[in-house]
matplotlib code that plots the C-alpha trace (Angstrom):
import matplotlib.pyplot as plt

x = [-5.8, -4.5, -3.5, 0.2, 0.7, 3.7, 5.2, 5.4, 9.3, 10.5, 11.6, 15.0, 17.0, 16.0, 19.1, 18.3, 19.0, 15.9, 17.4, 17.8, 14.3, 12.5, 14.8, 13.7, 10.1, 10.3, 12.1, 9.4, 6.7, 8.4, 8.2, 4.5, 5.4, 8.1, 5.7, 3.7, 5.9, 8.5, 5.7, 4.4, 6.9, 6.5, 2.9, 2.5, 5.2, 3.9, 0.5, 1.8, 4.1, 0.9, -1.5, -3.6, -6.0, -7.6, -5.5, -7.3, -6.8, -3.3, -4.0, -5.0, -1.3, -1.8, -5.1, -4.2, -1.6, -4.0, -6.2, -3.7, -2.8, -6.5, -6.8, -4.1, -4.4, -6.7, -5.0, -1.3, -2.6, -4.0, -1.1, 1.2, -0.5, -0.2, 3.3, 5.0, 5.9, 9.2, 7.8, 4.7, 6.9, 9.7, 7.2, 5.3, 8.6, 9.8, 6.6, 6.9, 10.5, 9.6, 6.5, 8.5, 10.8, 8.3, 6.5, 9.5, 9.0, 5.1, 4.2, 0.6, -1.1, -3.6, -0.1, 1.3, -1.9, -2.1, 1.6, 1.1, -1.7, 0.6, 3.1, 0.4, -0.4, 3.5, 3.3, 0.3, 2.8, 4.9, 1.8, 0.5, 3.7, 5.3, 2.6, 2.3, 6.2, 6.0, 2.8, 4.7, 7.2, 5.5, 1.9, -0.1, 2.0, 5.3, 3.9, 2.5, 5.9, 7.5, 5.3, 5.7, 9.6, 8.7, 6.4, 9.5, 11.6, 9.2, 8.2, 11.8, 10.5, 8.2, 10.8, 13.2, 11.3, 9.6, 13.1, 14.6, 11.9, 12.6, 16.2, 15.5, 13.3, 16.4, 18.6, 16.5, 12.5, 10.0, 11.2, 13.8, 11.7, 10.4, 13.7, 15.1, 12.0, 12.8, 16.6, 15.7, 13.2, 15.9, 18.1, 15.6, 14.5, 17.9, 18.2, 15.1, 16.1, 19.3, 18.8, 14.9, 14.2, 10.8, 8.8, 5.8, 5.4, 4.7, 1.5, 0.0, 0.0, -3.3, -4.4, -5.0, -8.5, -11.8, -13.3, -10.2, -9.8, -13.3, -13.0, -10.1, -11.8, -14.9, -12.8, -11.8, -14.6, -16.7, -14.2, -15.6, -12.2, -10.5, -13.4, -14.1, -10.5, -9.6, -12.8, -11.6, -8.3, -9.6, -11.6, -8.9, -6.5, -8.8, -7.9, -4.1, -4.7, -6.8, -4.1, -1.4, -3.3, -4.0, -0.6, 1.0, -2.1, -2.4, 1.3, 2.1, -1.3, -2.7, 0.6, 2.8, 5.5, 7.3, 10.4, 10.0, 7.1, 9.0, 10.5, 7.3, 6.3, 9.4, 8.7, 5.1, 6.3, 9.4, 6.6, 5.0, 8.0, 8.7, 5.2, 5.6, 9.0, 7.3, 4.4, 7.0, 8.0, 4.6, 2.6, 4.1, 3.4, 0.2, -1.4, -2.7, -6.3, -5.5, -2.8, -4.7, -8.1, -6.8, -4.8, -8.1, -10.0, -7.4, -6.9, -10.7, -10.7, -7.7, -9.3, -12.8, -10.8, -8.9, -12.7, -14.1, -11.3, -11.2, -15.0, -14.2, -11.6, -8.0, -6.2, -2.5, 0.4, 2.0, -1.5, -2.2, 1.0, 0.6, -3.0, -2.0, 1.0, -1.1, -3.8, -0.9, 1.2, -1.5, -1.4, 1.7, -0.3, -3.1, -2.1, 0.4, -1.5, -4.9, -3.2, -1.8, -5.3, -7.0, -4.3, -4.1, -6.8, -5.5, -2.0, -3.2, -4.0, -2.0, -1.4, -5.0, -6.3, -3.2, -4.7, -8.3, -7.4, -5.2, -7.8, -10.6, -8.0, -6.5, -9.5, -11.6, -9.2, -8.4, -11.6, -12.2, -9.0, -9.8, -13.1, -11.6, -8.7, -11.3, -13.0, -10.4, -11.8, -9.0, -9.2, -8.4, -12.1, -12.8, -9.6, -10.4, -14.1, -12.7, -10.2, -12.8, -15.6, -13.6, -12.1, -15.8, -16.6, -13.5, -14.3, -17.5, -16.6, -14.0, -16.8, -18.8, -15.9, -15.3, -18.9, -19.4, -16.1, -13.0, -9.5, -8.6, -11.4, -12.0, -9.4, -9.7, -8.7, -5.5, -4.4, -5.7, -3.5]
y = [-22.7, -19.1, -18.6, -17.7, -14.4, -14.2, -10.2, -9.2, -8.9, -5.1, -3.3, -3.1, -5.1, -3.6, -2.4, -3.0, -6.7, -8.4, -7.6, -3.8, -3.6, -5.1, -3.1, -0.1, -0.7, -1.8, 1.8, 3.6, 2.1, 2.0, 6.1, 5.6, 3.4, 5.6, 8.4, 7.0, 4.9, 7.3, 9.5, 7.2, 8.1, 11.8, 12.2, 12.8, 15.5, 16.9, 17.5, 18.9, 21.5, 22.6, 22.9, 19.7, 18.9, 15.9, 13.0, 11.0, 14.3, 13.7, 10.8, 13.5, 13.6, 10.3, 10.5, 13.9, 11.9, 9.2, 11.9, 13.6, 10.1, 9.0, 12.5, 12.3, 8.6, 8.9, 11.9, 9.9, 6.8, 8.1, 10.7, 7.4, 5.9, 9.0, 10.5, 7.4, 6.3, 8.2, 12.1, 11.5, 9.5, 12.3, 15.0, 13.1, 12.5, 16.1, 17.0, 14.6, 15.7, 19.4, 18.9, 16.8, 19.3, 22.1, 20.2, 20.6, 24.2, 24.6, 26.9, 25.4, 22.1, 23.2, 24.1, 20.7, 19.0, 20.8, 19.9, 16.0, 16.3, 17.6, 15.1, 12.5, 13.9, 13.6, 10.0, 8.8, 8.9, 5.7, 3.8, 4.1, 3.6, 1.3, -1.2, -0.5, -0.9, -4.1, -5.0, -3.8, -6.1, -8.8, -10.7, -13.5, -15.4, -14.0, -10.5, -12.0, -13.2, -10.1, -8.2, -10.5, -9.7, -6.2, -6.3, -8.2, -5.3, -2.8, -4.2, -3.4, 0.2, -0.7, -2.4, 0.1, 3.5, 3.6, 3.0, 5.6, 8.0, 7.4, 8.2, 11.3, 12.4, 11.8, 13.6, 16.8, 17.0, 16.1, 18.6, 16.2, 13.6, 15.4, 16.6, 12.8, 11.9, 14.4, 13.5, 9.9, 10.5, 12.8, 9.5, 7.5, 10.0, 10.5, 6.6, 6.7, 9.2, 8.1, 4.3, 3.7, 3.3, 3.9, 0.5, 1.3, -0.3, 2.2, 0.4, 0.8, 4.6, 6.3, 9.8, 12.0, 12.7, 12.6, 10.1, 7.8, 8.2, 7.3, 4.2, 2.9, 3.5, 1.7, -1.3, -1.4, -0.8, -3.4, -6.1, -8.4, -10.0, -6.6, -4.5, -7.0, -7.9, -4.1, -3.8, -6.7, -5.1, -1.8, -3.4, -5.7, -2.8, -0.5, -2.6, -2.1, 1.6, 1.2, -0.4, 2.2, 5.1, 3.8, 1.9, 4.4, 4.9, 0.9, 0.3, 3.0, 4.1, 0.6, -1.3, 1.1, 0.3, 3.4, 3.4, -0.3, 0.7, 0.7, -2.9, -4.6, -2.6, -4.1, -7.8, -7.4, -5.9, -8.3, -11.3, -9.7, -9.6, -13.4, -14.2, -12.1, -14.3, -17.4, -16.2, -15.6, -18.9, -20.7, -18.8, -20.4, -24.0, -23.3, -20.2, -16.6, -17.8, -20.8, -18.7, -15.5, -16.9, -19.3, -16.2, -14.1, -17.1, -17.3, -13.6, -13.6, -16.4, -15.0, -11.6, -13.3, -15.0, -11.6, -10.2, -12.3, -12.4, -8.4, -8.8, -10.5, -7.8, -6.4, -8.9, -9.2, -7.7, -11.4, -12.6, -9.3, -9.5, -12.9, -12.8, -9.5, -11.3, -14.4, -12.0, -9.9, -12.9, -13.7, -10.0, -11.0, -13.6, -11.3, -7.7, -8.9, -11.6, -9.4, -6.7, -9.3, -10.8, -7.6, -6.4, -9.6, -8.4, -5.0, -5.2, -3.0, 0.0, -0.8, 3.0, 3.6, 0.5, 0.9, 4.6, 3.2, 0.3, 2.7, 5.2, 2.8, 0.9, 4.0, 6.2, 3.3, 1.8, 5.0, 6.3, 2.8, 3.0, 6.5, 5.4, 2.6, 4.9, 7.2, 4.5, 3.9, 4.2, 2.9, -0.6, -2.8, -3.9, -1.4, -2.6, -6.3, -5.6, -3.9, -6.6, -9.3, -7.3, -6.2, -9.8, -11.0, -8.2, -8.7, -12.4, -11.8, -9.3, -12.2, -14.5, -12.4, -11.8, -15.5, -16.3, -18.2, -20.6, -20.1, -21.5, -21.2, -22.8, -20.0, -18.1, -14.4, -14.4, -13.7, -10.1, -8.8, -7.8]
z = [-12.4, -13.0, -16.3, -16.9, -19.1, -20.7, -21.3, -24.5, -25.5, -25.5, -28.4, -27.3, -24.7, -21.0, -19.3, -15.8, -14.1, -12.7, -9.1, -9.8, -11.5, -8.2, -5.9, -7.6, -8.1, -4.4, -3.1, -5.2, -3.4, 0.0, -0.2, 0.7, 3.9, 4.7, 4.6, 7.3, 9.5, 10.1, 11.6, 14.3, 16.9, 16.4, 16.4, 19.8, 19.9, 16.6, 18.4, 21.0, 19.4, 16.9, 19.5, 18.9, 21.8, 20.6, 20.6, 17.8, 15.9, 15.4, 13.1, 10.5, 9.8, 8.3, 7.1, 5.1, 3.4, 2.3, 1.0, -1.1, -2.5, -3.5, -5.0, -7.5, -8.3, -11.3, -13.2, -13.1, -14.8, -18.1, -18.3, -18.0, -20.5, -22.7, -22.0, -20.8, -17.3, -16.8, -17.1, -14.8, -12.2, -12.2, -11.6, -8.9, -6.7, -7.2, -5.4, -2.9, -1.8, -1.9, 0.2, 2.8, 3.4, 3.5, 6.2, 8.4, 8.5, 8.7, 11.3, 12.6, 12.1, 9.5, 7.1, 8.0, 6.9, 3.6, 3.0, 3.6, 1.1, -1.8, -0.4, -1.1, -4.4, -5.3, -4.0, -6.2, -8.9, -7.4, -6.6, -10.1, -12.1, -9.9, -10.7, -14.2, -15.1, -13.4, -15.5, -18.5, -18.0, -16.4, -16.2, -14.5, -11.8, -13.1, -11.9, -8.6, -8.0, -8.7, -6.9, -3.6, -4.1, -4.3, -1.3, 0.5, 0.3, 0.9, 4.1, 5.1, 5.5, 8.3, 10.0, 10.3, 9.8, 13.1, 14.7, 12.6, 13.3, 17.1, 16.8, 14.7, 17.8, 20.1, 17.7, 17.5, 16.9, 14.7, 12.0, 11.5, 10.4, 7.4, 6.6, 6.4, 4.5, 1.9, 1.4, 1.2, -1.7, -3.1, -3.6, -5.1, -7.3, -8.9, -9.0, -11.0, -13.3, -14.0, -14.6, -15.2, -18.8, -20.3, -19.9, -22.0, -25.3, -28.0, -29.4, -25.8, -26.3, -25.5, -26.4, -23.3, -24.0, -21.8, -24.3, -24.2, -20.3, -19.9, -22.1, -20.1, -16.9, -18.2, -19.2, -15.7, -13.9, -15.9, -15.7, -13.0, -12.0, -11.7, -9.9, -7.4, -6.6, -6.2, -4.0, -1.9, -1.6, -0.6, 2.3, 3.5, 3.3, 5.4, 8.5, 8.1, 7.6, 10.8, 12.7, 11.2, 12.6, 15.9, 16.3, 18.8, 20.7, 21.2, 21.8, 23.8, 25.7, 26.3, 26.7, 27.9, 25.7, 25.3, 23.0, 22.8, 20.2, 17.2, 17.9, 18.2, 15.1, 13.1, 14.4, 13.0, 9.5, 9.4, 9.6, 6.7, 4.9, 5.4, 4.3, 1.1, 0.2, 0.9, -1.6, -4.4, -4.0, -3.9, -6.3, -9.2, -7.9, -6.3, -7.9, -7.0, -6.1, -3.8, -1.8, -1.7, -1.0, 1.9, 3.3, 3.6, 5.1, 7.8, 8.6, 9.1, 11.3, 13.4, 13.6, 15.0, 17.8, 18.6, 18.7, 20.8, 23.1, 23.4, 24.4, 27.8, 28.7, 27.6, 25.6, 27.2, 25.5, 24.3, 23.2, 21.0, 19.6, 18.8, 17.5, 15.6, 13.9, 13.0, 11.3, 9.2, 8.3, 5.7, 4.4, 2.2, 0.7, -0.1, -1.3, -4.1, -5.4, -5.5, -7.4, -9.9, -10.3, -10.8, -13.1, -15.3, -17.8, -17.8, -19.3, -22.4, -20.1, -17.3, -16.5, -16.2, -15.0, -11.9, -11.3, -10.9, -8.7, -6.6, -6.3, -5.0, -2.8, -1.3, -0.9, 0.1, 2.5, 3.7, 4.6, 6.3, 8.0, 9.4, 10.6, 12.2, 14.1, 15.1, 16.9, 19.4, 22.7, 25.1, 23.8, 21.0, 20.5, 17.7, 15.8, 16.4, 15.2, 12.1, 11.2, 11.4, 9.7, 6.7, 6.4, 5.8, 3.6, 1.5, 1.5, 0.1, -2.5, -3.9, -3.7, -6.0, -8.0, -8.8, -9.0, -5.9, -6.6, -5.0, -4.8, -8.3, -10.2, -12.6, -14.4, -16.0, -20.0, -20.9, -21.8, -24.9, -27.6]

ax = plt.figure().add_subplot(projection="3d")
ax.plot(x, y, z, "-o")
ax.set_aspect("equal")
plt.show()
C-alpha cells in the first residue's frame, strides 16, 4: 500500500483557501500548456510567413520551447531551495511574459525560435515551483489527490487554447497569439505576486553552493523510486509530446478537419480532465500505485491495438479518435501519481528534486517527442508505434523501480525529517 505522508504544519496559518491554492498552482502549470496548445492552429501560417519550407520544421516552434524549459529547470530548483519559492517564480514569470510579447514581433524564424527558447526558460520556473509548493503543503496520497485536481484544471487549457488560437487567427494573424499569451501570463503573474505566500519551511533552506546542489541531485538520482518513476514519466510523456508536435498534420493533413481540428483536440483534452478528476476521487481508496500501474498497462495495450490496425491501412477518423481517446484517458492516472510517487521521499529537498525530475521528464520527453514528431510520414503509424513502444519501456522502468512488484506491493519510506 502507498504510505500516507502528512505535511508539516506551517509556521503561520496559510492564507490561501484550498480551492485558491489549487487554482493558482494549476494556473502556473497551465502556462506551459498555453505556450504549446494555443500555437497549434497558427503553425502553418507562421511557417508560411517566415519562409519555412519543410512542413516538419514548423514543429521547431514547439521543440525550441521544450529545449529552453529543459535547459533552465536545473538552476531553478536549487535557487528555490536557497531563496524560497516566490523570487525565482516571479523572475521566471516575468521572462515568460517578455519573451512571449517579443515573439509577436520576430522578423524571422530564427529569432522566433530564440524567443521561444527564452519563453521556455521562464516557464521552467512554473514547472519546478508549482510542484514544490504542492510538496511543501502535502505528501503521499494527499499530494496525488491535489496534483490530480490541479491537472484537471490544467487540462482546461488544451480544451480551449486551440480554439482560442483559431479565433485569434480569424481576428488577425499569428502575432495576436503571442500577444494574448503574454497578457494572460501577466494576470497570473500578478495573482501569484499578490496572493502566493512563501511555502518553503525555514528549516529546509539549503546553501546555494555547488556541493549542496550536487548532494541534492545525488539524493534524487540515487533514490530508486524517485529515479525510475522520473524516467518512466519522461518516456510515457514523450508520446504525448510527439502527438502535440504532429497533431496539426494529423487532424488537418490526414483527416482534413480544417477548422474542426481544435474541437476534436478539445474533446480529447476534456477526457483527460475527467480522468484526472476521477483519480482525485479514487487515489485515497486504491492508492497511487494500483491506479497508475493499471493505467499504464491499459495505455500500452490500447496503443498496441492502434498500431496493429494502422499497419493494415489508414485508420478511419472515428476509429482513430476512439483509440486515441482510450489511450489518453489513462494519462490522468499516470502523470499526477507518478509525480507524487517520485516526490514522496524528496520532501526535504522539494525544489531540487522537482528540478531534477522536471529536467529529466522535459528533456527526455521533449527529445523523444521531437523524434516521434519528425517521424511523421503522412500516416498515423509512426505515432501509434511510438505510443506502444514508449508505453512498454515505461512499464519496464516502473517494474525496475518496484523491483518487479507492481500494484502497491512495495511502498517508499516516509519523507525524512
